[in-house]
C-alpha positions as a Markdown table, in Angstrom:
| # | Residue | x | y | z |
|---|---|---|---|---|
| 1 | Met | -73.6 | -37.1 | 16.7 |
| 2 | Lys | -76.5 | -39.0 | 15.3 |
| 3 | Trp | -76.4 | -42.7 | 15.7 |
| 4 | His | -78.8 | -44.4 | 13.4 |
| 5 | Lys | -78.2 | -48.0 | 14.5 |
| 6 | Ile | -76.0 | -49.8 | 16.9 |
| 7 | Leu | -77.7 | -53.1 | 16.7 |
| 8 | Ser | -75.7 | -54.8 | 19.4 |
| 9 | Ala | -72.2 | -54.1 | 20.4 |
| 10 | Val | -69.0 | -55.9 | 20.3 |
| 11 | Ser | -67.3 | -58.9 | 21.7 |
| 12 | Ala | -67.1 | -60.7 | 18.4 |
| 13 | Cys | -66.5 | -64.1 | 19.9 |
| 14 | Ala | -68.6 | -66.9 | 21.3 |
| 15 | Leu | -66.2 | -69.5 | 22.6 |
| 16 | Ser | -67.8 | -71.7 | 25.2 |
| 17 | Val | -65.1 | -72.0 | 27.7 |
| 18 | Ser | -66.5 | -71.9 | 31.2 |
| 19 | Leu | -64.0 | -70.1 | 33.4 |
| 20 | Leu | -65.2 | -71.5 | 36.7 |
| 21 | Ala | -65.6 | -75.0 | 35.3 |
| 22 | Gly | -61.8 | -75.0 | 34.7 |
| 23 | Cys | -59.7 | -73.1 | 32.2 |
| 24 | Gly | -56.5 | -74.3 | 30.6 |
| 25 | Asn | -53.2 | -73.7 | 32.2 |
| 26 | Ser | -51.7 | -70.3 | 31.3 |
| 27 | Ser | -48.5 | -68.6 | 31.3 |
| 28 | Ser | -47.5 | -67.1 | 34.6 |
| 29 | Ser | -45.3 | -64.5 | 32.9 |
| 30 | Asp | -46.1 | -61.1 | 34.3 |
| 31 | Ser | -43.5 | -59.2 | 32.4 |
| 32 | Gly | -46.1 | -56.6 | 31.2 |
| 33 | Ser | -47.2 | -55.7 | 34.7 |
| 34 | Ser | -46.2 | -53.1 | 37.1 |
| 35 | Asp | -47.4 | -51.2 | 40.1 |
| 36 | Thr | -48.6 | -47.7 | 40.1 |
| 37 | Ala | -49.1 | -46.4 | 43.6 |
| 38 | Gly | -49.2 | -43.2 | 45.5 |
| 39 | Thr | -51.5 | -40.7 | 47.2 |
| 40 | Ser | -52.0 | -37.1 | 47.0 |
| 41 | Asp | -53.4 | -34.4 | 49.2 |
| 42 | Gly | -54.5 | -32.4 | 46.2 |
| 43 | Gly | -57.6 | -34.5 | 45.4 |
| 44 | Ser | -61.1 | -33.1 | 45.2 |
| 45 | Lys | -63.1 | -36.1 | 46.3 |
| 46 | Lys | -62.4 | -38.5 | 49.1 |
| 47 | Val | -63.8 | -42.0 | 49.1 |
| 48 | Ala | -63.3 | -44.9 | 51.5 |
| 49 | Asn | -59.7 | -46.0 | 51.8 |
| 50 | Gly | -58.8 | -48.8 | 49.5 |
| 51 | Glu | -56.6 | -50.5 | 47.1 |
| 52 | Leu | -57.7 | -51.2 | 43.6 |
| 53 | Asn | -56.3 | -53.9 | 41.3 |
| 54 | Ile | -57.0 | -53.4 | 37.7 |
| 55 | Ala | -56.1 | -55.5 | 34.6 |
| 56 | Val | -55.9 | -53.9 | 31.2 |
| 57 | Phe | -55.3 | -55.1 | 27.7 |
| 58 | Gln | -52.1 | -53.5 | 26.3 |
| 59 | Gly | -52.7 | -53.5 | 22.6 |
| 60 | Gly | -52.5 | -51.0 | 19.8 |
| 61 | Tyr | -53.7 | -48.2 | 22.2 |
| 62 | Gly | -50.8 | -48.9 | 24.6 |
| 63 | Arg | -51.0 | -48.5 | 28.4 |
| 64 | Glu | -50.0 | -44.8 | 28.9 |
| 65 | Tyr | -53.6 | -43.7 | 29.3 |
| 66 | Trp | -54.2 | -46.2 | 32.1 |
| 67 | Asp | -51.1 | -45.1 | 33.9 |
| 68 | Gln | -52.0 | -41.5 | 33.8 |
| 69 | Ile | -55.7 | -41.8 | 34.5 |
| 70 | Ser | -54.8 | -43.9 | 37.5 |
| 71 | Asp | -52.5 | -41.2 | 38.8 |
| 72 | Glu | -55.3 | -38.6 | 38.2 |
| 73 | Phe | -57.8 | -40.7 | 40.1 |
| 74 | Met | -55.4 | -41.2 | 43.0 |
| 75 | Lys | -54.8 | -37.4 | 43.2 |
| 76 | Asp | -58.6 | -36.8 | 43.2 |
| 77 | His | -59.3 | -39.7 | 45.7 |
| 78 | Pro | -56.8 | -39.4 | 48.5 |
| 79 | Asp | -55.7 | -42.6 | 50.3 |
| 80 | Thr | -56.4 | -44.8 | 47.3 |
| 81 | Lys | -53.8 | -47.0 | 45.5 |
| 82 | Ile | -54.2 | -48.5 | 42.1 |
| 83 | Asn | -52.1 | -51.4 | 41.0 |
| 84 | Ile | -52.1 | -52.0 | 37.2 |
| 85 | Thr | -51.4 | -55.3 | 35.4 |
| 86 | Ala | -51.1 | -54.7 | 31.7 |
| 87 | Ser | -50.3 | -57.1 | 28.9 |
| 88 | Pro | -51.2 | -58.0 | 25.3 |
| 89 | Lys | -52.2 | -61.4 | 26.6 |
| 90 | Ile | -54.0 | -60.1 | 29.7 |
| 91 | Ala | -56.4 | -63.1 | 29.7 |
| 92 | Glu | -53.5 | -65.5 | 30.3 |
| 93 | Leu | -52.5 | -63.4 | 33.3 |
| 94 | Val | -55.9 | -63.0 | 35.0 |
| 95 | Arg | -57.4 | -66.4 | 34.2 |
| 96 | Pro | -55.6 | -68.3 | 37.1 |
| 97 | Lys | -56.7 | -65.5 | 39.5 |
| 98 | Ile | -60.3 | -65.8 | 38.3 |
| 99 | Val | -60.4 | -69.5 | 38.6 |
| 100 | Ala | -58.9 | -69.2 | 42.1 |
| 101 | Gly | -61.7 | -66.8 | 43.1 |
| 102 | Asn | -59.3 | -63.8 | 43.4 |
| 103 | Pro | -60.0 | -61.7 | 40.2 |
| 104 | Pro | -58.9 | -58.1 | 39.6 |
| 105 | Asp | -61.3 | -55.5 | 40.8 |
| 106 | Leu | -61.8 | -54.1 | 37.3 |
| 107 | Met | -60.8 | -55.4 | 33.9 |
| 108 | Tyr | -60.5 | -53.9 | 30.4 |
| 109 | Ile | -60.4 | -56.8 | 28.1 |
| 110 | Ala | -59.9 | -56.5 | 24.3 |
| 111 | Gly | -58.0 | -58.3 | 21.5 |
| 112 | Gly | -59.3 | -61.4 | 19.8 |
| 113 | Asp | -57.2 | -63.9 | 21.8 |
| 114 | Asn | -58.4 | -62.4 | 25.1 |
| 115 | Leu | -62.2 | -62.0 | 24.4 |
| 116 | Pro | -63.1 | -65.6 | 25.2 |
| 117 | Ile | -62.5 | -64.9 | 28.9 |
| 118 | Leu | -65.3 | -62.4 | 28.8 |
| 119 | Asp | -67.6 | -64.9 | 27.3 |
| 120 | Gly | -66.7 | -67.4 | 30.1 |
| 121 | Leu | -67.5 | -64.8 | 32.7 |
| 122 | Ile | -70.8 | -64.0 | 31.1 |
| 123 | Lys | -71.7 | -67.7 | 30.9 |
| 124 | Asp | -70.8 | -68.2 | 34.5 |
| 125 | Lys | -72.7 | -65.1 | 35.6 |
| 126 | Ala | -69.6 | -64.0 | 37.3 |
| 127 | Leu | -69.9 | -60.2 | 36.5 |
| 128 | Thr | -71.1 | -57.4 | 38.8 |
| 129 | Asp | -74.4 | -55.8 | 37.8 |
| 130 | Leu | -73.4 | -52.3 | 36.7 |
| 131 | Ser | -76.9 | -50.9 | 36.2 |
| 132 | Asp | -76.9 | -48.6 | 39.3 |
| 133 | Ile | -73.6 | -47.0 | 38.1 |
| 134 | Phe | -75.3 | -46.0 | 34.9 |
| 135 | Asn | -78.8 | -45.3 | 36.1 |
| 136 | Thr | -78.2 | -43.3 | 39.3 |
| 137 | Asp | -78.3 | -39.5 | 39.0 |
| 138 | Glu | -75.7 | -38.1 | 41.4 |
| 139 | Gly | -76.7 | -34.5 | 40.6 |
| 140 | Ser | -75.4 | -34.0 | 37.1 |
| 141 | Gly | -77.6 | -36.5 | 35.2 |
| 142 | Ala | -77.5 | -40.2 | 35.0 |
| 143 | Leu | -74.3 | -41.6 | 33.4 |
| 144 | Lys | -76.5 | -43.7 | 30.9 |
| 145 | Asp | -77.6 | -40.4 | 29.2 |
| 146 | Lys | -73.9 | -39.7 | 28.3 |
| 147 | Met | -73.5 | -43.0 | 26.4 |
| 148 | Leu | -74.1 | -43.4 | 22.7 |
| 149 | Pro | -77.8 | -44.3 | 22.1 |
| 150 | Gly | -78.5 | -48.0 | 22.0 |
| 151 | Val | -75.1 | -49.1 | 23.3 |
| 152 | Leu | -76.1 | -50.0 | 26.9 |
| 153 | Glu | -79.2 | -51.9 | 25.7 |
| 154 | Ser | -77.1 | -54.1 | 23.3 |
| 155 | Arg | -76.5 | -57.8 | 23.9 |
| 156 | Ser | -72.8 | -57.1 | 24.6 |
| 157 | Met | -73.5 | -54.8 | 27.5 |
| 158 | Ala | -76.7 | -56.4 | 28.7 |
| 159 | Pro | -76.1 | -60.0 | 27.8 |
| 160 | Tyr | -79.0 | -61.7 | 29.6 |
| 161 | Gly | -81.8 | -59.8 | 28.0 |
| 162 | Asp | -83.1 | -58.6 | 31.3 |
| 163 | Gly | -82.2 | -55.0 | 30.9 |
| 164 | Lys | -79.4 | -55.1 | 33.4 |
| 165 | Ile | -75.9 | -53.8 | 32.4 |
| 166 | Tyr | -73.0 | -56.1 | 33.1 |
| 167 | Leu | -70.4 | -54.8 | 30.7 |
| 168 | Ala | -69.4 | -51.1 | 30.4 |
| 169 | Pro | -68.6 | -49.6 | 27.0 |
| 170 | Phe | -65.1 | -48.2 | 26.4 |
| 171 | Asn | -63.4 | -47.3 | 23.1 |
| 172 | Phe | -65.4 | -47.8 | 19.9 |
| 173 | Gly | -64.3 | -48.1 | 16.3 |
| 174 | Val | -65.9 | -47.7 | 12.9 |
| 175 | Leu | -64.9 | -50.4 | 10.4 |
| 176 | Gly | -65.3 | -50.8 | 6.7 |
| 177 | Leu | -63.4 | -50.5 | 3.4 |
| 178 | Trp | -60.4 | -48.1 | 3.0 |
| 179 | Tyr | -58.8 | -46.7 | -0.2 |
| 180 | Asn | -56.0 | -44.4 | -1.2 |
| 181 | Lys | -57.7 | -40.9 | -1.2 |
| 182 | Thr | -54.9 | -39.3 | -3.2 |
| 183 | Leu | -55.3 | -41.8 | -6.0 |
| 184 | Phe | -59.0 | -41.2 | -6.1 |
| 185 | Asp | -58.7 | -37.4 | -6.0 |
| 186 | Gln | -56.0 | -37.2 | -8.6 |
| 187 | Lys | -57.7 | -39.6 | -11.0 |
| 188 | Ser | -61.2 | -38.2 | -10.3 |
| 189 | Ile | -62.4 | -41.7 | -9.3 |
| 190 | Gln | -65.7 | -41.7 | -7.5 |
| 191 | Thr | -66.1 | -43.9 | -4.5 |
| 192 | Pro | -68.6 | -46.7 | -5.1 |
| 193 | Lys | -71.9 | -46.6 | -3.3 |
| 194 | Thr | -73.1 | -50.1 | -4.4 |
| 195 | Trp | -71.5 | -53.4 | -4.9 |
| 196 | Asp | -72.2 | -53.3 | -8.6 |
| 197 | Glu | -70.2 | -50.0 | -8.8 |
| 198 | Leu | -67.4 | -51.5 | -6.7 |
| 199 | Phe | -67.0 | -54.5 | -8.9 |
| 200 | Ala | -67.2 | -52.3 | -12.0 |
| 201 | Met | -64.1 | -50.6 | -10.8 |
| 202 | Asn | -61.9 | -53.7 | -11.4 |
| 203 | Ala | -60.8 | -52.3 | -14.8 |
| 204 | Thr | -59.9 | -49.0 | -13.1 |
| 205 | Ala | -57.9 | -50.9 | -10.5 |
| 206 | Lys | -56.1 | -52.8 | -13.2 |
| 207 | Asp | -55.3 | -49.6 | -15.2 |
| 208 | Asn | -53.7 | -48.3 | -12.0 |
| 209 | Gly | -51.6 | -51.3 | -11.5 |
| 210 | Arg | -53.4 | -52.9 | -8.6 |
| 211 | Ala | -55.9 | -55.6 | -7.7 |
| 212 | Leu | -59.4 | -54.7 | -6.7 |
| 213 | Phe | -59.3 | -56.1 | -3.2 |
| 214 | Thr | -57.2 | -57.6 | -0.5 |
| 215 | Tyr | -57.8 | -58.5 | 3.1 |
| 216 | Gln | -55.8 | -59.8 | 6.2 |
| 217 | Gly | -55.6 | -63.3 | 4.7 |
| 218 | Leu | -54.3 | -65.3 | 7.8 |
| 219 | Tyr | -57.0 | -63.6 | 9.8 |
| 220 | Pro | -60.2 | -63.9 | 7.7 |
| 221 | Gly | -62.2 | -62.6 | 10.7 |
| 222 | Tyr | -61.5 | -59.2 | 9.3 |
| 223 | Leu | -64.0 | -60.0 | 6.7 |
| 224 | Asp | -66.8 | -59.6 | 9.3 |
| 225 | Glu | -66.4 | -55.9 | 8.6 |
| 226 | Val | -67.8 | -56.6 | 5.1 |
| 227 | Ile | -70.1 | -59.4 | 5.9 |
| 228 | Ile | -72.1 | -58.1 | 8.9 |
| 229 | Pro | -73.1 | -54.8 | 7.3 |
| 230 | Ser | -73.9 | -56.6 | 4.1 |
| 231 | Ile | -76.2 | -59.1 | 5.9 |
| 232 | Tyr | -78.1 | -56.2 | 7.5 |
| 233 | Asp | -78.2 | -54.3 | 4.2 |
| 234 | Leu | -80.0 | -57.3 | 2.5 |
| 235 | Gly | -82.0 | -58.9 | 5.3 |
| 236 | Gly | -82.3 | -56.4 | 8.1 |
| 237 | Gln | -82.4 | -57.3 | 11.8 |
| 238 | Lys | -84.2 | -60.6 | 11.0 |
| 239 | Ala | -81.3 | -61.9 | 8.9 |
| 240 | Leu | -78.7 | -60.7 | 11.5 |
| 241 | Asp | -80.6 | -62.6 | 14.2 |
| 242 | Gln | -80.6 | -65.7 | 12.1 |
| 243 | Phe | -76.9 | -65.4 | 11.7 |
| 244 | Phe | -75.9 | -64.6 | 15.3 |
| 245 | Asp | -78.5 | -66.9 | 16.9 |
| 246 | Tyr | -77.6 | -70.1 | 14.9 |
| 247 | Asp | -80.6 | -70.5 | 12.7 |
| 248 | Pro | -79.4 | -73.2 | 10.3 |
| 249 | Glu | -81.8 | -71.9 | 7.6 |
| 250 | Phe | -79.7 | -68.8 | 7.3 |
| 251 | Trp | -77.2 | -70.9 | 5.3 |
| 252 | Lys | -79.9 | -71.7 | 2.7 |
| 253 | Ser | -81.1 | -68.1 | 2.4 |
| 254 | Asp | -80.6 | -65.7 | -0.5 |
| 255 | Val | -78.9 | -63.3 | 1.9 |
| 256 | Phe | -76.2 | -65.8 | 2.5 |
| 257 | Lys | -75.8 | -66.6 | -1.2 |
| 258 | Gln | -75.5 | -62.9 | -2.1 |
| 259 | Val | -73.2 | -61.8 | 0.7 |
| 260 | Trp | -70.8 | -64.8 | 0.6 |
| 261 | Gly | -71.2 | -64.7 | -3.2 |
| 262 | Asn | -69.6 | -61.3 | -3.2 |
| 263 | Ile | -66.7 | -62.4 | -1.1 |
| 264 | Gln | -66.1 | -65.4 | -3.4 |
| 265 | Lys | -66.4 | -63.1 | -6.4 |
| 266 | Phe | -63.2 | -61.3 | -5.4 |
| 267 | Ala | -61.4 | -64.6 | -5.7 |
| 268 | Asn | -63.0 | -65.7 | -8.9 |
| 269 | Glu | -62.6 | -62.5 | -11.0 |
| 270 | Asp | -59.4 | -61.8 | -12.8 |
| 271 | Asn | -57.6 | -59.1 | -10.8 |
| 272 | Gly | -60.3 | -59.3 | -8.1 |
| 273 | Leu | -58.1 | -60.5 | -5.3 |
| 274 | Met | -54.5 | -59.4 | -4.8 |
| 275 | Lys | -52.2 | -62.4 | -5.4 |
| 276 | Gly | -50.9 | -64.0 | -2.3 |
| 277 | Thr | -53.6 | -62.5 | -0.1 |
| 278 | Val | -54.6 | -65.7 | 1.7 |
| 279 | Ala | -51.1 | -66.3 | 3.0 |
| 280 | Leu | -50.5 | -62.7 | 4.4 |
| 281 | Asn | -50.9 | -61.6 | 8.0 |
| 282 | His | -52.6 | -58.4 | 8.8 |
| 283 | Thr | -49.6 | -56.0 | 8.6 |
| 284 | Gln | -48.3 | -57.6 | 5.4 |
| 285 | Ala | -51.7 | -57.3 | 3.7 |
| 286 | Gln | -52.1 | -53.7 | 5.0 |
| 287 | Thr | -48.6 | -52.7 | 3.9 |
| 288 | Ser | -49.2 | -54.1 | 0.4 |
| 289 | Phe | -52.4 | -52.1 | 0.2 |
| 290 | Met | -50.6 | -48.9 | 1.2 |
| 291 | Gln | -47.9 | -49.7 | -1.4 |
| 292 | Gly | -50.6 | -49.6 | -4.1 |
| 293 | Lys | -51.1 | -53.3 | -4.7 |
| 294 | Ala | -54.8 | -53.3 | -4.1 |
| 295 | Met | -57.6 | -50.8 | -4.4 |
| 296 | Phe | -59.6 | -51.6 | -1.2 |
| 297 | Ile | -59.0 | -53.3 | 2.1 |
| 298 | Pro | -61.2 | -53.8 | 5.2 |
| 299 | Asn | -60.1 | -52.3 | 8.6 |
| 300 | Gly | -61.1 | -50.1 | 11.5 |
| 301 | Thr | -60.4 | -46.6 | 12.7 |
| 302 | Trp | -57.1 | -47.7 | 14.4 |
| 303 | Phe | -55.7 | -48.4 | 10.9 |
| 304 | Glu | -53.9 | -45.1 | 10.4 |
| 305 | Asp | -52.1 | -45.1 | 13.8 |
| 306 | Glu | -51.3 | -48.8 | 13.6 |
| 307 | Met | -49.6 | -48.4 | 10.2 |
| 308 | Lys | -48.1 | -45.0 | 10.8 |
| 309 | Asp | -44.5 | -46.2 | 10.2 |
| 310 | Ala | -45.3 | -48.6 | 7.3 |
| 311 | Pro | -44.0 | -47.9 | 3.8 |
| 312 | Arg | -46.5 | -46.6 | 1.3 |
| 313 | Glu | -46.8 | -45.3 | -2.2 |
| 314 | Glu | -46.0 | -41.7 | -2.8 |
| 315 | Gly | -48.7 | -39.3 | -1.6 |
| 316 | Phe | -50.8 | -42.0 | 0.0 |
| 317 | Gln | -53.7 | -40.8 | 2.1 |
| 318 | Phe | -56.2 | -42.9 | 4.1 |
| 319 | Gly | -59.7 | -42.7 | 2.8 |
| 320 | Phe | -62.7 | -44.5 | 4.4 |
| 321 | Leu | -65.5 | -45.8 | 2.3 |
| 322 | Gly | -67.7 | -47.9 | 4.6 |
| 323 | Ile | -69.5 | -50.8 | 3.0 |
| 324 | Pro | -71.4 | -50.4 | -0.2 |
| 325 | Ser | -75.1 | -51.3 | -0.5 |
| 326 | Phe | -76.6 | -54.0 | -2.7 |
| 327 | Asn | -79.3 | -51.5 | -3.8 |
| 328 | Ser | -78.8 | -48.0 | -5.2 |
| 329 | Gly | -80.5 | -45.4 | -2.9 |
| 330 | Ser | -79.7 | -47.4 | 0.3 |
| 331 | Ser | -77.4 | -45.9 | 2.8 |
| 332 | Val | -73.8 | -46.8 | 3.0 |
| 333 | Lys | -73.2 | -48.9 | 6.1 |
| 334 | Ala | -70.2 | -49.6 | 8.4 |
| 335 | Met | -69.6 | -51.9 | 11.3 |
| 336 | Ser | -69.1 | -50.5 | 14.8 |
| 337 | Gln | -67.0 | -52.2 | 17.4 |
| 338 | Ile | -67.1 | -51.3 | 21.1 |
| 339 | Glu | -64.6 | -52.5 | 23.7 |
| 340 | Gln | -65.7 | -53.4 | 27.2 |
| 341 | Ile | -64.8 | -53.0 | 30.9 |
| 342 | Val | -66.1 | -55.3 | 33.6 |
| 343 | Ile | -66.1 | -55.6 | 37.4 |
| 344 | Pro | -65.9 | -59.3 | 38.3 |
| 345 | Ala | -68.6 | -60.4 | 40.8 |
| 346 | Lys | -65.8 | -61.6 | 43.2 |
| 347 | Ala | -63.9 | -58.3 | 43.1 |
| 348 | Lys | -62.5 | -57.4 | 46.5 |
| 349 | Asn | -63.3 | -53.7 | 46.2 |
| 350 | Pro | -66.3 | -53.3 | 43.9 |
| 351 | Glu | -67.2 | -49.9 | 45.5 |
| 352 | Leu | -63.9 | -48.4 | 44.5 |
| 353 | Ala | -64.0 | -50.1 | 41.2 |
| 354 | Ala | -67.4 | -48.4 | 40.5 |
| 355 | Glu | -65.9 | -45.0 | 41.4 |
| 356 | Phe | -63.0 | -45.6 | 39.0 |
| 357 | Leu | -65.3 | -46.7 | 36.3 |
| 358 | Lys | -67.4 | -43.5 | 36.6 |
| 359 | Tyr | -64.1 | -41.5 | 36.6 |
| 360 | Ile | -63.2 | -43.1 | 33.2 |
| 361 | Tyr | -66.2 | -41.4 | 31.6 |
| 362 | Thr | -65.3 | -37.8 | 32.7 |
| 363 | Asp | -64.4 | -35.3 | 30.0 |
| 364 | Lys | -60.9 | -35.2 | 31.4 |
| 365 | Ser | -60.5 | -38.9 | 31.0 |
| 366 | Ile | -62.0 | -38.9 | 27.5 |
| 367 | Lys | -59.5 | -36.2 | 26.4 |
| 368 | Leu | -56.6 | -38.0 | 28.1 |
| 369 | Asn | -57.6 | -41.3 | 26.4 |
| 370 | Ala | -57.7 | -39.5 | 23.0 |
| 371 | Glu | -54.3 | -37.9 | 23.6 |
| 372 | Lys | -52.5 | -41.0 | 24.8 |
| 373 | Ser | -54.3 | -43.8 | 22.9 |
| 374 | Lys | -55.7 | -41.9 | 19.9 |
| 375 | Ala | -59.0 | -43.6 | 20.7 |
| 376 | Val | -62.6 | -42.4 | 21.0 |
| 377 | Met | -64.9 | -43.6 | 23.7 |
| 378 | Ala | -68.5 | -44.7 | 23.1 |
| 379 | Val | -69.7 | -41.5 | 24.6 |
| 380 | Lys | -71.8 | -38.7 | 23.0 |
| 381 | Asp | -69.6 | -35.9 | 21.6 |
| 382 | Ala | -66.4 | -38.0 | 22.3 |
| 383 | Ala | -65.2 | -37.5 | 18.8 |
| 384 | Asp | -65.3 | -33.7 | 19.2 |
| 385 | Leu | -63.5 | -33.9 | 22.6 |
| 386 | Ala | -60.9 | -36.1 | 20.9 |
| 387 | Lys | -60.6 | -34.0 | 17.8 |
| 388 | Pro | -57.3 | -32.2 | 18.9 |
| 389 | Phe | -55.6 | -35.5 | 19.4 |
| 390 | Ile | -56.7 | -37.7 | 16.4 |
| 391 | Ser | -56.0 | -37.3 | 12.7 |
| 392 | Glu | -58.4 | -35.5 | 10.4 |
| 393 | Thr | -59.1 | -38.7 | 8.6 |
| 394 | Thr | -60.0 | -40.5 | 11.8 |
| 395 | Tyr | -62.2 | -37.6 | 12.9 |
| 396 | Asn | -64.0 | -37.6 | 9.6 |
| 397 | Val | -64.7 | -41.3 | 9.8 |
| 398 | Tyr | -66.5 | -40.8 | 13.1 |
| 399 | Lys | -68.3 | -37.7 | 11.8 |
| 400 | Ala | -69.4 | -39.6 | 8.6 |
| 401 | Val | -72.1 | -41.1 | 10.7 |
| 402 | Asp | -73.6 | -37.7 | 11.0 |
| 403 | Asn | -73.9 | -37.6 | 7.2 |
| 404 | Gly | -76.0 | -40.7 | 6.9 |
| 405 | Met | -73.6 | -43.7 | 7.3 |
| 406 | Glu | -75.5 | -46.4 | 9.1 |
| 407 | Leu | -73.7 | -48.4 | 11.9 |
| 408 | Val | -74.3 | -52.1 | 12.2 |
| 409 | Asn | -73.0 | -54.7 | 14.7 |
| 410 | Gly | -73.8 | -57.8 | 16.4 |
| 411 | Thr | -72.3 | -60.7 | 18.4 |
| 412 | Phe | -72.8 | -64.4 | 18.4 |
| 413 | Lys | -75.1 | -65.9 | 21.0 |
| 414 | Thr | -73.1 | -67.7 | 23.7 |
| 415 | Val | -72.9 | -71.4 | 22.9 |
| 416 | Ala | -73.9 | -74.1 | 25.4 |
| 417 | Lys | -71.5 | -74.9 | 28.2 |
| 418 | Gly | -69.1 | -77.6 | 27.1 |
| 419 | Ser | -69.7 | -77.0 | 23.4 |
| 420 | Arg | -66.7 | -77.8 | 21.2 |
| 421 | Tyr | -67.7 | -75.1 | 18.7 |
| 422 | Ser | -66.4 | -71.6 | 18.3 |
| 423 | Pro | -68.9 | -70.4 | 15.7 |
| 424 | Lys | -66.9 | -67.3 | 14.8 |
| 425 | Asp | -63.9 | -69.4 | 14.0 |
| 426 | Glu | -66.0 | -71.9 | 12.1 |
| 427 | Val | -67.7 | -69.2 | 10.0 |
| 428 | Tyr | -64.7 | -67.0 | 9.1 |
| 429 | Lys | -61.7 | -69.3 | 9.1 |
| 430 | Thr | -63.5 | -71.6 | 6.6 |
| 431 | Ile | -63.7 | -68.7 | 4.2 |
| 432 | Ser | -60.0 | -69.3 | 3.4 |
| 433 | Ser | -61.1 | -72.5 | 1.7 |
| 434 | Leu | -63.5 | -70.5 | -0.5 |
| 435 | Met | -60.8 | -68.0 | -1.4 |
| 436 | Asn | -58.3 | -70.8 | -2.2 |
| 437 | Lys | -61.0 | -72.4 | -4.4 |
| 438 | Gln | -60.7 | -75.6 | -2.3 |
| 439 | Met | -64.4 | -75.4 | -1.4 |
| 440 | Thr | -67.6 | -74.4 | -3.3 |
| 441 | Leu | -70.2 | -72.1 | -1.9 |
| 442 | Asp | -72.6 | -75.1 | -1.6 |
| 443 | Gln | -70.0 | -77.1 | 0.4 |
| 444 | Tyr | -69.4 | -74.1 | 2.7 |
| 445 | Ser | -73.2 | -73.8 | 3.1 |
| 446 | Asp | -73.6 | -77.4 | 4.0 |
| 447 | Lys | -70.7 | -77.3 | 6.6 |
| 448 | Met | -72.2 | -74.2 | 8.3 |
| 449 | Tyr | -75.7 | -75.6 | 8.2 |
| 450 | Lys | -74.5 | -78.8 | 10.0 |
| 451 | Met | -72.5 | -76.7 | 12.6 |
| 452 | Tyr | -75.4 | -74.4 | 13.3 |
| 453 | Ser | -77.8 | -77.4 | 13.7 |
| 454 | Glu | -75.5 | -78.9 | 16.3 |
| 455 | Val | -74.9 | -75.7 | 18.2 |
| 456 | Ser | -78.7 | -75.1 | 18.3 |
| 457 | Lys | -79.3 | -78.6 | 19.6 |
| 458 | Glu | -76.7 | -78.2 | 22.3 |
| 459 | Leu | -78.3 | -74.9 | 23.4 |
| 460 | Lys | -81.8 | -76.6 | 23.4 |
| 461 | Asp | -80.5 | -79.6 | 25.4 |
| 462 | Ser | -78.7 | -77.4 | 27.9 |
| 463 | Ala | -81.9 | -75.5 | 28.6 |
| 464 | Glu | -83.9 | -78.6 | 29.4 |
């Protein structure tokens, strides 16, 4: 698989909470946790005795993979025991342990509400340096050579810019616009390659009884799947750096005006935005799209599995478009998203955690993850290993990259310790006011300019 660009990987949040400086109280509920223990004489590799405590996010991919890969690891590593804590709100469960200096040995953290805990650990420099795990050749090649190009060098895996890896890549997704493939095929509708072509399809959408666009209204953060590739399409890496590194002048740029102008255009054009969109949650908006009430919606490669039981219009098939370009002849782009695994610096058993992390990247594990989670790891040829277990549509999305789709991503720079700002929330949640026509584009620009100026000043002051 050719990967043209992975500009910097995931963790799309930049909250400034310092974990070691004191996090808020959290629920002590542990209803999602359970122990998985046992040993086997049938293992092929023996390591130092030890008990491993891992914490995993139990979201759309479930927890079955983690249960089974832990069993496999214990079989292959006699006299080890893995205890799993799993929850959709895993950050709430592990935060008190981290603050107390007793973190899990390994953590898989994902889900928007959980990601701030990773940012806090990065800010506090409370993660184990994983560089040796990826760089050491144990006889079959260095693990780093198995990863997708550019991933380990990204800010989200090497957050301090010193070339050292502190976060390990896990599942990755491809995100962009989706459509009903059956409708397009039956009506001989061509998928748009430029924004002009997409907006010109409004009449076609209306003729087919649907609005041109909808999105997950109560969660406008989904719009980053449109916005980030669009920023790169117009302004390249320089514009993305301005956006993610809090250059206030970004909000006066033509790139901003064109990208956010497109978003606003959906709301301003007759039939551009599905009625009621801003008040819908993600599943409500996605169901409406599948029922034929909108032509396009942004989402990721988990979309099909997430909505497998949702009602839909007759013959509906998922089709993935990516994000159109502003200029004809430019490549269609899409956003990539990569989940992360970490070993806290205060882990009690970092050696065994490192062995388990390496085990996760084995072909056996990649296939098991695809079978149980329907997910694809950020590893070369992972899509082909996963092919027997994922849908044809999902497989084709990953393979579309081979046909010239350009992947783009990025993450906000960590704000200063003690900052009151969460830039991602400020940037995306405020878009709801644009879509409701309660704010003009100039007012939005002024608000973001002020916020970026203050965040930049905080960073400058904290460095002095």
